Every structure is written in C-alpha cells, then in structure tokens.
C-alpha positions in Angstrom: 97.4 86.9 75.7 97.4 87.1 79.9 94.8 86.8 82.1 95.4 90.8 83.3 95.8 91.9 79.6 92.5 89.8 78.5 90.7 91.3 81.6 91.5 94.8 80.5 90.5 94.3 76.9 87.8 92.4 76.6 85.5 93.8 80.3 87.3 96.5 82.4 88.1 99.0 79.5 84.8 98.5 77.8 82.6 98.7 81.1 84.6 101.9 81.9 84.0 103.2 78.8 80.6 102.6 77.9 78.9 102.8 81.5 79.8 104.8 84.1 82.8 107.1 82.0 81.2 107.5 78.7 82.6 110.8 78.7 86.6 109.7 79.0 86.7 110.8 82.3 88.7 107.1 83.4 91.9 107.5 83.9 94.2 104.0 85.0 96.7 103.6 88.5 98.5 100.9 88.9 102.5 100.9 90.2 105.1 100.4 87.7 105.0 96.3 88.0 106.8 94.7 85.0 102.9 93.0 85.0 101.4 96.2 84.6 103.6 97.9 82.1 103.8 94.7 79.9 104.1 95.8 76.0 100.6 93.8 76.0 99.1 95.9 78.5 100.3 99.3 77.4 98.8 98.2 73.8 95.7 97.1 75.2 95.0 100.1 76.9 96.8 102.9 74.0 94.2 102.2 71.6 91.4 102.5 73.8 92.3 105.6 75.1 92.5 105.1 78.3 95.3 107.8 80.2 97.3 106.3 82.8 98.7 108.1 86.2 102.3 108.4 86.9 102.7 106.3 90.0 105.8 105.1 91.6 106.6 101.6 91.6 105.7 99.8 95.1 104.5 102.3 96.8 102.0 100.6 99.6 102.2 103.7 101.8 100.1 105.5 98.9 98.1 102.5 98.0 95.0 101.5 100.4 94.5 98.2 98.7 97.9 97.1 99.9 97.7 97.9 103.0 94.1 96.3 103.4 95.7 93.0 102.2 98.4 93.7 104.6 96.2 93.5 107.4 94.6 90.2 106.2 98.0 88.8 105.7 99.5 89.4 109.2 96.4 88.1 110.6 96.8 85.0 108.5 100.4 84.7 109.8 99.3 85.4 113.5 97.3 81.7 113.0 100.5 79.5 112.7 98.3 77.6 109.6 99.5 74.4 108.6 96.9 73.9 105.6 97.3 70.8 103.4 94.9 71.7 100.5 94.7 74.6 98.2 90.9 74.6 98.6 91.6 74.3 103.0 93.9 77.4 102.6 91.4 79.2 100.4 88.8 78.8 103.0 91.0 80.7 106.1 91.7 83.3 103.1 87.9 84.1 102.8 87.0 83.9 106.4 89.8 86.1 107.0 88.8 88.7 104.1 85.4 88.4 105.7 85.8 89.2 108.6 88.4 92.4 108.0 85.0 93.3 105.4 83.0 93.5 108.7 85.7 96.0 110.0 84.9 99.1 108.5 86.8 101.5 110.7 90.0 99.6 109.2 89.5 100.7 106.2 88.2 104.4 106.7 91.0 104.8 109.2 93.3 103.9 105.9 91.1 106.1 103.4 91.6 109.3 105.8 94.8 108.8 106.5 95.9 109.1 102.7 95.7 113.1 103.0 98.5 112.8 106.0 100.2 110.1 103.8 100.6 112.2 100.5 101.4 115.2 102.9 104.5 113.1 103.8 105.8 111.8 100.7 105.6 115.3 99.7 107.7 116.5 102.4 109.9 113.3 101.8 110.7 114.7 98.3 108.5 111.5 96.7 110.7 109.3 99.3 109.4 106.9 101.2 107.8 108.3 104.1 108.0 105.3 106.7 104.4 102.9 106.7 
C-alpha cells in the first residue's frame, strides 16, 4: 500500500466522512497523475463513496497550490544554493515556505485570479490558458 493510499484510507477519508462532511458533501479533486489514479488509490476511494471531480491532468494554471509551490521553488533557485546535506536543504525549504506564508497577498491574489483563469480556460475550449 502506497503512502498516499494509506493516508487516504486511514486518515483523510475517515476524517472527511466522519467530521466536516458527515452528510456526504465531500468531493476529491486531483489531477489525473498516475499516482492519483492508480488502481489501489481508486479502490480505496470507491467503497467509501467519495466522488471525484473530473480534472484535466497537469494544469497548474487552475491549481493555486501548484502556483504557491512554484513561487517557493523560484525563490530557492534564485538563491543559487549548494547544500551538502538533506537536513540543511529541508531547513532552507522550510524557511522559504514560512517566508511565503507570511506574504498572504500572494495567496490572496492567486485565489482571486481563479475566476479569470477559469474564464480564459473556457474561452480556450479547455486548452492551456498561458499561465
């Protein structure tokens, strides 16, 4: 069992269905990455009755979290780091994430841009909208 499947079956799904979404108003959104659509992941979700949204694969223009990670990544690359140990790299990534977390305007702007991004995707008939 993969760590994603274990997390879905043991933590996320029970929490969602027994906690904030007791009335079945829970939907799972994921891209169609092979990791997310593996038979094991699908068979874990199906018996729980968790519906999935149909989502285009690898569409970062409609995924604010991917954009946040992209900002973090660009900031790290801009520092031209040479990190000898994994622990040191983790500390640097965590520092960059915390700095970004303090800049709430970035996340707010990404969220507020979603209606425009979706409109552009619709106008492009589902094709990439250029973000």
